[in-house]
C-alpha positions in Angstrom: 4.4 47.3 -6.2 4.4 43.5 -6.9 7.4 41.7 -8.3 9.2 38.3 -8.0 11.3 37.9 -4.9 14.7 36.1 -5.1 16.6 34.9 -2.0 19.8 33.0 -2.6 22.5 31.7 -0.1 25.8 30.9 -1.6 27.5 28.2 0.4 30.2 25.6 0.5 29.1 22.1 -0.7 25.9 21.2 1.0 25.1 17.6 2.2 24.0 15.8 -1.0 21.6 13.4 0.7 19.6 16.1 2.2 19.9 18.9 -0.3 16.5 18.6 -1.8 14.8 18.4 1.7 16.7 21.5 2.8 15.7 23.4 -0.3 12.0 22.5 -0.1 11.9 23.3 3.6 13.5 26.7 3.2 11.2 27.7 0.4 8.1 26.5 2.2 8.9 28.2 5.5 9.7 31.6 3.8 6.6 31.4 1.7 4.3 30.7 4.6 5.8 33.5 6.7 5.5 36.1 3.9 1.9 34.9 3.3 0.9 35.2 6.9 2.1 38.8 7.0 0.2 39.5 3.8 3.3 40.2 1.6 1.9 37.8 -1.0 -1.0 38.3 -3.5 -3.5 35.8 -4.7 -1.7 33.4 -7.1 1.7 33.9 -5.5 3.9 30.7 -5.8 7.3 29.6 -4.5 9.9 27.7 -6.5 12.7 26.0 -4.6 16.0 25.9 -6.4 19.2 24.2 -5.2 22.6 23.2 -6.4 25.5 21.8 -4.4 26.6 25.4 -3.5 23.4 27.3 -3.2 19.9 27.4 -1.7 17.5 29.6 -3.6 13.8 30.4 -3.7 11.8 32.5 -6.2 8.4 33.8 -5.0 6.1 35.5 -7.5 3.7 38.4 -6.8 5.5 39.6 -3.7 4.5 43.0 -2.4 6.9 45.8 -1.5 5.0 46.3 1.7 2.1 44.6 3.4 -1.3 46.4 3.4 -2.6 48.4 6.3 -5.0 46.5 8.6 -7.8 47.5 11.0 -8.5 45.9 14.3 -10.1 46.4 17.7 -7.8 46.7 20.8 -9.5 45.9 24.1 -8.8 48.4 26.9 -9.8 49.2 30.5 -13.2 48.8 32.1 -15.7 51.7 31.6 -15.5 52.2 35.4 -11.7 52.7 35.3 -10.1 56.0 36.3 -10.0 58.8 33.7 -6.2 58.6 33.8 -6.2 55.0 32.7 -8.7 55.6 29.9 -6.8 58.6 28.6 -3.6 56.6 28.6 -5.2 53.8 26.7 -6.5 56.2 24.1 -3.2 58.0 23.7 -1.3 54.7 23.4 -3.5 53.7 20.5 -3.5 57.1 18.8 -7.2 57.8 19.1 -9.3 60.4 20.9 -11.1 59.4 24.1 -14.4 60.3 22.4 -13.6 57.8 19.6 -13.5 54.9 22.0 -16.3 52.4 21.8 -17.9 50.4 24.6 -18.1 46.6 24.5 -19.3 43.9 26.8 -16.4 42.0 28.3 -16.3 38.9 30.6 -16.4 41.1 33.7 -18.5 44.0 32.4 -18.3 46.8 29.9 -14.8 47.8 28.6 -13.5 50.4 26.2 -12.3 49.3 22.7 -10.1 51.3 20.4 -10.6 50.8 16.6 -7.1 51.3 15.2 -5.4 51.1 11.8 -2.1 49.2 11.8 0.3 50.3 9.2 1.7 47.7 6.9 5.4 46.7 7.1 8.0 47.3 4.4 9.5 44.1 2.9 13.0 45.7 3.4 12.4 45.9 7.2 11.4 42.3 7.7 12.8 40.1 5.0 16.2 39.4 6.5 14.6 38.4 9.8 12.3 36.0 8.0 15.1 34.4 6.1 17.1 34.0 9.4 14.0 32.3 10.9 13.5 30.0 7.9 17.1 28.9 8.1 16.9 28.1 11.8 13.9 25.8 11.3 15.6 23.7 8.6 16.0 19.9 9.4 19.7 20.2 10.1 21.1 17.7 12.6 24.3 19.5 13.2 25.4 23.1 12.5 28.9 24.6 12.2 30.7 27.9 12.7 33.2 29.4 10.3 35.6 32.4 10.3 35.6 34.7 13.3 31.8 35.4 13.4 29.0 33.8 15.4 26.9 32.7 12.4 25.9 29.0 12.3 24.7 26.8 9.4 25.0 23.3 8.0 27.9 24.7 5.8 29.7 28.0 5.7 27.8 30.7 3.8 29.7 33.1 1.6 27.1 35.1 -0.3 23.6 36.5 0.0 21.2 37.7 -2.7 17.9 39.3 -1.8 16.3 40.8 -4.9 12.7 42.1 -5.3 12.2 42.6 -9.0 15.2 44.8 -10.0 15.8 46.2 -6.5 18.1 44.8 -3.9 16.3 44.3 -0.6 18.7 45.5 2.1 19.4 43.3 5.0 21.9 41.1 6.9 21.7 37.3 7.2 24.3 35.1 8.9 26.6 38.1 9.0 26.4 38.7 5.3 25.0 41.9 3.7 22.6 41.3 0.8 23.4 42.2 -2.8 22.7 41.2 -6.4 25.8 39.2 -7.2 26.0 35.5 -7.5 28.6 32.9 -8.7 28.7 30.6 -11.6 30.3 27.1 -12.2 33.7 26.7 -10.5 35.5 26.0 -13.8 33.1 26.7 -16.7 31.1 29.8 -15.8 31.7 33.4 -14.7 33.1 33.6 -11.2 30.8 36.6 -10.5 27.5 37.3 -12.1 25.5 40.5 -11.6 21.7 39.9 -11.5 19.6 42.7 -13.0 16.2 41.3 -11.9 14.8 38.3 -10.0 12.9 36.9 -13.0 16.1 36.5 -15.0 17.9 34.6 -12.3 17.8 31.1 -13.8 18.6 32.2 -17.3 21.6 34.2 -16.1 23.0 31.3 -14.2 22.5 28.9 -17.1 23.9 31.2 -19.8 26.7 33.0 -18.0 27.3 30.7 -15.1 26.9 27.3 -16.7 24.7 26.3 -13.8 21.3 24.5 -13.9 19.7 25.9 -10.8 16.5 23.9 -10.8 16.9 20.5 -9.1 14.2 18.8 -11.1 15.5 20.1 -14.4 19.0 19.0 -13.5 17.8 15.6 -12.4 15.8 15.1 -15.7 18.9 16.0 -17.7 21.0 13.5 -15.8 18.4 10.8 -16.2 18.2 11.5 -20.0 22.0 11.5 -20.3 22.2 8.1 -18.5 19.5 6.5 -20.6 21.2 7.8 -23.8 24.6 6.5 -22.8 23.2 3.2 -21.7 21.3 2.8 -25.0 24.6 3.4 -26.8 26.2 0.6 -24.9 23.1 -1.6 -25.5 22.8 -1.9 -21.7 20.4 -1.3 -18.9 20.8 0.8 -15.7 19.1 -1.5 -13.2 17.5 0.1 -10.2 19.2 3.5 -10.4 16.6 5.8 -9.0 17.9 5.8 -5.4 21.2 7.2 -6.6 19.8 9.8 -8.9 18.9 12.5 -6.3 22.3 12.2 -4.6 24.2 12.6 -7.8 22.0 15.5 -8.8 23.0 17.2 -5.5 26.7 16.9 -6.5 26.8 18.6 -9.9 25.7 22.0 -11.3 26.4 21.2 -15.0 26.0 17.4 -15.5 27.5 15.3 -18.2 27.8 11.5 -18.5 30.7 9.4 -19.6 31.3 5.7 -20.0 34.0 4.0 -17.9 35.2 0.4 -17.7 36.8 -2.0 -15.2 38.7 -5.3 -15.5 36.4 -8.2 -16.4 38.2 -10.4 -13.9 36.2 -8.6 -11.1 33.0 -10.2 -12.5 34.1 -13.5 -10.9 32.8 -11.9 -7.6 29.1 -11.7 -6.7 27.8 -8.8 -8.7 26.0 -7.3 -5.6 29.5 -6.5 -4.1 30.6 -4.7 -7.3 27.3 -2.8 -7.6 27.3 -1.5 -4.1 31.0 -0.6 -4.3 30.4 1.5 -7.4 27.1 3.1 -6.3 27.9 3.8 -2.6 31.6 4.6 -2.7 31.9 6.2 -6.1 28.4 7.1 -7.0 28.7 5.5 -10.4 25.9 3.9 -12.4 26.7 0.2 -13.2 25.5 -1.1 -16.5 23.7 -4.5 -17.1 23.0 -6.8 -20.0 19.4 -7.5 -21.0 19.0 -10.3 -18.5 20.3 -8.2 -15.6 23.9 -9.5 -15.5 26.5 -6.9 -14.6 28.7 -5.6 -17.4 32.3 -4.4 -16.9 31.2 -0.9 -17.6 29.7 2.0 -15.6 28.5 5.6 -16.2 30.2 8.6 -14.6 28.2 11.8 -14.0 30.8 14.6 -14.1 30.3 18.2 -13.2 31.7 19.6 -16.4 31.6 19.1 -20.2 34.8 18.8 -22.1 35.7 18.2 -25.7 38.0 15.3 -24.8 36.8 13.4 -21.7 39.6 10.8 -21.8 41.3 12.3 -18.7 38.0 12.3 -16.7 37.3 8.7 -17.7 40.8 7.4 -17.0 40.9 9.2 -13.7 37.6 7.6 -12.6 38.8 4.1 -13.8 41.9 4.5 -11.7 39.9 5.4 -8.7 37.4 2.5 -8.9 40.0 -0.2 -9.3 41.3 -0.1 -5.7 37.7 -0.1 -4.4 37.0 -3.2 -6.4 40.2 -4.7 -5.2 39.2 -4.1 -1.6 35.9 -5.8 -2.3 37.7 -8.8 -3.8 40.0 -9.0 -0.8 37.1 -9.1 1.6 35.4 -11.8 -0.5 38.4 -14.0 -0.8 39.3 -13.6 2.9 35.7 -14.4 4.0 35.7 -17.6 2.1 38.7 -19.0 4.0 36.3 -19.7 7.0 33.1 -21.7 6.8 30.0 -20.0 8.0 29.5 -22.6 10.7 32.9 -21.8 12.1 31.8 -18.2 12.7 28.6 -19.1 14.6 30.2 -19.4 18.1 31.7 -15.9 17.7 28.1 -14.5 17.6 28.3 -14.8 21.4 30.5 -11.7 21.4 28.0 -9.7 19.3 25.4 -7.9 21.4 21.9 -8.0 19.9 20.4 -5.7 22.6 21.8 -4.9 26.1 18.6 -6.4 27.6 18.3 -9.4 25.2 21.8 -11.1 25.3 23.9 -11.8 22.2 23.3 -12.7 18.6 24.1 -16.3 19.4 21.3 -16.5 21.9 19.0 -14.8 19.3 20.1 -17.4 16.7 19.2 -20.2 19.1 15.8 -18.8 19.6 15.2 -18.4 15.9 16.4 -21.9 15.2 14.0 -23.4 17.8 11.1 -21.3 16.5 11.9 -22.0 12.9 11.9 -25.7 13.5 8.4 -25.5 15.2 7.1 -23.5 12.2 8.6 -26.0 9.8 6.7 -28.8 11.5 3.5 -26.8 11.2 4.2 -26.4 7.5 5.4 -30.0 6.9 8.7 -28.5 5.7 12.1 -30.1 6.1 12.9 -29.4 9.7 16.7 -30.2 9.5 17.2 -27.9 6.5 15.1 -25.2 8.2 17.1 -25.4 11.5 20.4 -25.5 9.5 19.4 -22.3 7.6 18.4 -20.6 10.9 21.7 -21.7 12.5 23.8 -20.0 9.7 21.5 -17.1 9.0 23.4 -14.5 11.1 26.9 -15.9 10.6 27.7 -13.5 7.8 27.4 -10.5 10.2 31.0 -11.4 11.1 32.3 -11.3 7.6 34.5 -8.5 6.2 32.1 -7.9 3.3 29.0 -7.4 5.4 31.1 -5.3 7.8 31.9 -3.0 4.8 28.4 -3.3 3.3 25.7 -4.0 5.9 23.1 -4.0 3.1 24.6 -7.3 1.9 23.7 -9.3 5.1 21.9 -12.4 4.0 23.0 -11.9 0.4 26.6 -12.7 1.2 25.5 -15.5 3.6 23.9 -17.2 0.6 27.1 -17.0 -1.5 29.3 -18.2 1.3 26.8 -21.1 2.1 26.9 -22.2 -1.5 30.8 -22.0 -1.4 30.6 -24.2 1.8 28.6 -26.8 -0.2 25.4 -26.3 1.9 22.2 -27.3 0.2 20.8 -24.7 -2.2 17.5 -24.5 -0.2 19.5 -23.7 3.0 21.6 -21.0 1.1 18.5 -19.5 -0.4 16.7 -19.4 3.0 19.7 -17.5 4.5 19.3 -14.7 1.9 15.5 -14.7 2.0 15.0 -14.6 5.8 15.4 -10.8 5.8 12.6 -10.4 3.3 10.5 -8.4 2.8 13.0 -5.7 3.6 10.7 -2.8 2.4 7.2 -2.2 1.1 6.6 -4.1 -2.0 9.7 -6.2 -1.7 9.8 -9.9 -2.7 8.7 -12.5 -0.2 10.7 -15.6 0.7 9.8 -18.6 -1.6 9.2 -22.1 -0.2 8.4 -23.4 3.3 12.0 -23.5 4.5 12.7 -19.9 3.7 9.3 -18.8 4.9 9.8 -20.6 8.3 13.2 -18.9 8.9 11.9 -15.5 7.8 8.9 -15.8 10.1 11.0 -17.0 13.0 13.4 -14.1 12.6 10.7 -11.5 12.6 8.6 -13.1 15.3 11.6 -13.4 17.6 12.5 -9.7 17.1 8.9 -8.7 17.9 8.5 -10.9 21.0 11.9 -10.0 22.4 11.6 -6.3 21.9 8.0 -6.2 23.1 9.0 -8.2 26.2 11.4 -5.4 27.3 9.0 -2.5 26.4 10.8 -1.4 23.1 7.5 -0.8 21.3 7.0 1.7 18.5 5.6 5.1 19.7 4.1 7.7 17.3 6.3 7.9 14.2 9.3 6.4 16.0 10.1 2.8 15.3 13.9 2.4 15.7 13.9 -1.4 15.4 11.5 -1.6 12.4 8.9 -3.5 14.3 6.0 -2.3 12.2 7.9 -3.5 9.1 8.6 -6.9 10.8 4.9 -7.3 11.7 3.8 -6.4 8.2 6.4 -8.9 6.9 4.9 -11.7 9.0 1.4 -10.8 7.7 2.5 -10.7 4.1 4.4 -14.0 4.2 1.6 -15.9 5.9 -1.2 -14.3 3.8 0.4 -14.0 0.4 2.2 -17.3 0.6 -1.1 -18.9 1.8 0.6 -20.6 4.8 -1.7 -22.5 7.2 -0.4 -21.1 10.4 -2.5 -20.0 13.4 -1.4 -16.5 14.4 -2.1 -17.1 18.1 0.2 -20.1 18.1 2.9 -18.2 16.4 2.8 -15.4 19.0 2.7 -17.9 21.9 5.7 -19.8 20.6 7.7 -16.7 19.9 7.3 -15.5 23.5 8.5 -18.8 25.1 12.1 -17.6 25.6 11.1 -14.3 27.1 9.8 -13.2 30.5 7.0 -10.6 30.6 3.3 -10.6 29.8 3.2 -8.7 26.5 1.5 -11.2 24.3 -1.9 -9.4 24.3 -0.1 -6.2 23.4 1.7 -7.9 20.4 -1.6 -9.4 19.2 -3.2 -6.0 19.2 -0.2 -4.6 17.3 -0.6 -7.4 14.7 -4.2 -6.6 14.3 -3.5 -2.9 13.7 -0.9 -3.8 11.1 -3.3 -6.3 9.5 -6.1 -3.7 9.3 -3.8 -1.2 7.6 -2.6 -3.9 5.2 -6.1 -4.9 4.2 -7.2 -1.3 3.8 -4.2 -0.7 1.5 -5.5 -3.6 -0.6 -8.8 -1.9 -1.0 -11.0 -3.8 1.4 -13.7 -1.6 3.2 -13.5 -1.0 6.9 -16.8 -2.6 7.7 -15.9 -5.9 6.0 -12.5 -6.0 7.7 -14.1 -5.4 11.1 -16.6 -8.2 10.3 -14.0 -10.7 9.4 -11.5 -9.9 12.1 -14.2 -9.8 14.8 -14.9 -13.5 14.0 -11.3 -14.1 15.2 -10.2 -16.2 12.2 -8.0 -19.1 13.2 -5.8 -18.8 10.0 -4.4 -15.5 8.7 -4.1 -17.2 5.3 -7.9 -17.3 4.9 -8.6 -13.7 5.7 -8.6 -12.4 2.1 -10.9 -15.2 1.0 -13.2 -14.4 3.9 -13.3 -10.7 2.8 -14.1 -11.7 -0.8 -16.9 -13.8 0.6 -18.3 -10.9 2.6 -18.1 -8.7 -0.5 -20.2 -11.2 -2.4 -22.6 -11.5 0.5 -23.2 -7.8 0.7 -24.3 -7.8 -3.0 -27.2 -10.1 -2.1 -30.7 -8.5 -1.7 -31.1 -10.2 1.6 -27.8 -8.9 3.1 -28.9 -5.7 4.7 -31.9 -7.4 6.5 -29.8 -10.3 7.7 -27.0 -8.0 8.9 -29.6 -6.0 10.9 -31.1 -9.1 12.3 -27.7 -10.4 13.4 -27.0 -7.1 15.1 -30.3 -7.4 17.0 -29.5 -11.0 17.9 -26.1 -9.9 19.2 -27.7 -7.3 21.4 -30.3 -9.6 22.8 -27.7 -12.3 23.7 -25.4 -9.6 25.2 -28.2 -8.3 27.4 -29.1 -11.9 28.4 -25.5 -12.7 29.3 -25.3 -9.5 31.4 -28.3 -10.7 33.4 -26.7 -14.1 34.0 -29.0 -16.1 31.7 -27.6 -19.5 30.9 -27.8 -20.2 27.1 -27.9 -23.9 26.1 -28.6 -25.5 22.8 -32.1 -25.1 21.3 -34.3 -28.2 21.7 -37.1 -28.7 19.2 -39.4 -30.1 21.8 -39.4 -26.9 23.8 -40.3 -24.6 20.9 -44.0 -23.8 20.4 -44.7 -21.0 17.9 -44.8 -21.8 14.2 -42.3 -19.0 13.4 -39.7 -20.3 15.8 -40.2 -23.9 14.6 -39.7 -22.6 11.0 -36.6 -20.7 12.0 -35.1 -23.8 13.7 -35.8 -25.9 10.7 -34.3 -23.3 8.3 -31.1 -23.0 10.3 -30.6 -26.8 10.3 -31.4 -27.0 6.6 -29.1 -24.1 5.6 -26.3 -25.4 7.9 -26.4 -28.9 6.2 -25.7 -27.3 2.9 -23.2 -24.7 4.2 -20.9 -26.7 6.4 -19.4 -28.8 3.6 -18.8 -25.6 1.6 -17.0 -24.1 4.6 -14.9 -27.2 5.0 -13.8 -26.9 1.4 -12.9 -23.3 1.9 -15.8 -22.0 -0.2 -16.6 -19.1 2.1 -18.7 -17.3 -0.5 -20.9 -20.3 -1.0 -21.1 -20.7 2.8 -22.5 -17.2 3.4 -24.8 -17.4 0.4 -26.3 -20.6 1.8 -27.8 -18.6 4.7 -29.5 -16.0 2.5 -32.6 -18.2 2.7 -32.9 -17.3 6.4 -34.2 -13.8 5.6 -37.9 -14.6 5.6 -37.9 -17.0 8.7 -35.7 -14.5 10.7 -38.1 -11.6 9.8 -41.1 -13.7 10.7 -39.5 -14.8 14.0 -38.9 -11.2 15.2 -42.3 -10.2 13.9 -44.3 -12.9 15.8 -42.1 -14.2 18.7 -41.2 -12.5 22.0 -37.8 -13.8 23.2 -37.7 -12.5 26.8 -40.9 -14.1 28.1 -41.5 -14.9 31.7 -41.5 -18.7 31.1 -37.9 -19.4 32.0 -37.7 -22.7 30.1 -39.2 -21.1 26.9 -37.0 -18.0 27.2 -33.8 -20.0 27.4 -34.9 -22.1 24.5 -35.5 -19.1 22.4 -32.2 -17.5 23.4 -30.5 -20.8 22.4 -32.2 -20.6 19.0 -30.8 -17.2 18.5 -27.4 -18.4 19.6 -27.6 -21.2 17.1 -28.5 -18.7 14.4 -25.6 -16.4 15.3 -23.1 -19.3 15.4 -24.2 -20.7 12.1 -24.0 -17.4 10.2 -20.9 -16.0 11.7 -18.2 -18.5 11.1 -16.8 -16.6 8.2 -17.5 -13.1 9.5 -19.5 -11.3 12.2 -22.4 -10.3 9.9 -23.8 -7.9 12.6 -20.8 -5.6 11.9 -22.1 -5.0 8.4 -25.3 -3.3 9.7 -25.5 0.4 9.2 
């Protein structure tokens, strides 16, 4: 018989930030185990359901028992004693005469063809549920009561229902049944389930519980948007909080609360984080993004008169906002520059000294980068000097996410120049994929120095990312450097940046860091849609400036569309191989001299290279890389003629070297933008 299978664990409040992950992992593991043992039919599907007090899974088309299977069991050699052969046959339930012979690695053996009876779901489900629970991503388990059961939270109920029938079994010390619980205050305390398919409807209608996480999330989002619209307000960036709030309620409803307008004199980031992180409220904003003295509460119950709920939440949020105001006012009593010496007491890394030493490294490097960019060096160094000072403020101690943000506010309060204050906030950017970049040369210089110092310092002590582990966010830092330089079009040589960043550190890890940058750059360019061959061609030419890479790639793309492209790429590959072989033999390659060339084909190629170069070089100097590459498309015919009619590796040493030099001139001329040979199939 096939029917829907329901498994539900009734628990105490589960961790809200990991509820969805736990739910999905539980459903996936149980589904895979049942599928492997053939309890599921074609078209079976699993649905993970979760509320703050339950983990559930519904699996359709589940069999009451798995089918019988046939298989061959290998036995003793044919030459074995009769006793061993008889024992093998008896063990597998077949007659000796029914045994077959089969070639084994060491000669013929007996094989028994047996039928393995299927398993009953009732005999295996509890064990599978236990196994699935043990594999969940739970960092820490707990015990409860007098038993030995362990889970992320105490478990108080177990439902295992196949269709209308209870599947007997014991999980975490609990015997399975068909009774669940509704909402703590609004639903039935005990609900009897008559069949698995009616589970969600029973919980909704009798228990006042929306069991499906996604359905509940959608309801919350719709309620929030509806309430925000009523207030003629926006919700800002609320998505990160939505899943967490969804994991805290079973029957969501939204209400509007207010706070004293006087709190709006503080930076709105402080208020927003206080409401979102501490209270899980949704702040409201006016059309231009300015915080309003209002917020939305997602409550776990619906009442006719919500005034008590609203008033209670307004009372709770006020002391939180008062705490934030206290930190803000206390922090402003000391200038940022007065906090800088105390960074000597803050350990950055036990092998890399203090935050003060790190600040001094960043300041020195930022000044060098500012000179490269013709930026204001004094303002850059001032911003770098103050960039980490807000780590010692009460507000950042309470909300680490505000580092840099509060530094900007405090710098403005201290009457620092706006460009310095802005650079303090922006030097952490980009904080995540797609985040804004620092704007302006001063902010860019400090941001680059911060990231480069972190990379050089941590690479110098061997703290490099491994596999999927990157505890110091070095991949993000390297990608940040790439994005700032490339997208802000900063004329900065990557090799110089790495070399300068390593100056304060001992250890020869520069080559390793350069490889790391290249890997990140390749990933970044692929994500932007550039093909692998083109990326390899451009990066193989070792571009001096990162800022030109995308222009070079666009030029390669345009070159590849030319009818001459394939032929010239193949010719470049051939030239590269010839020069490589000549170098391996110790052949010196000088510049090609016209007087030493004899054949019409080589004379024509020499003239064509010079003519094309005269047109191309001014284009390269102007940054017109597309025009530069296209200028060499005229070389197709002379190159083809050269390889058709000229032997390069002739016995005449002088002539051979001259022809090798001609090929080197060809390669150097064509490959300033990209190594064209890498485009050959």
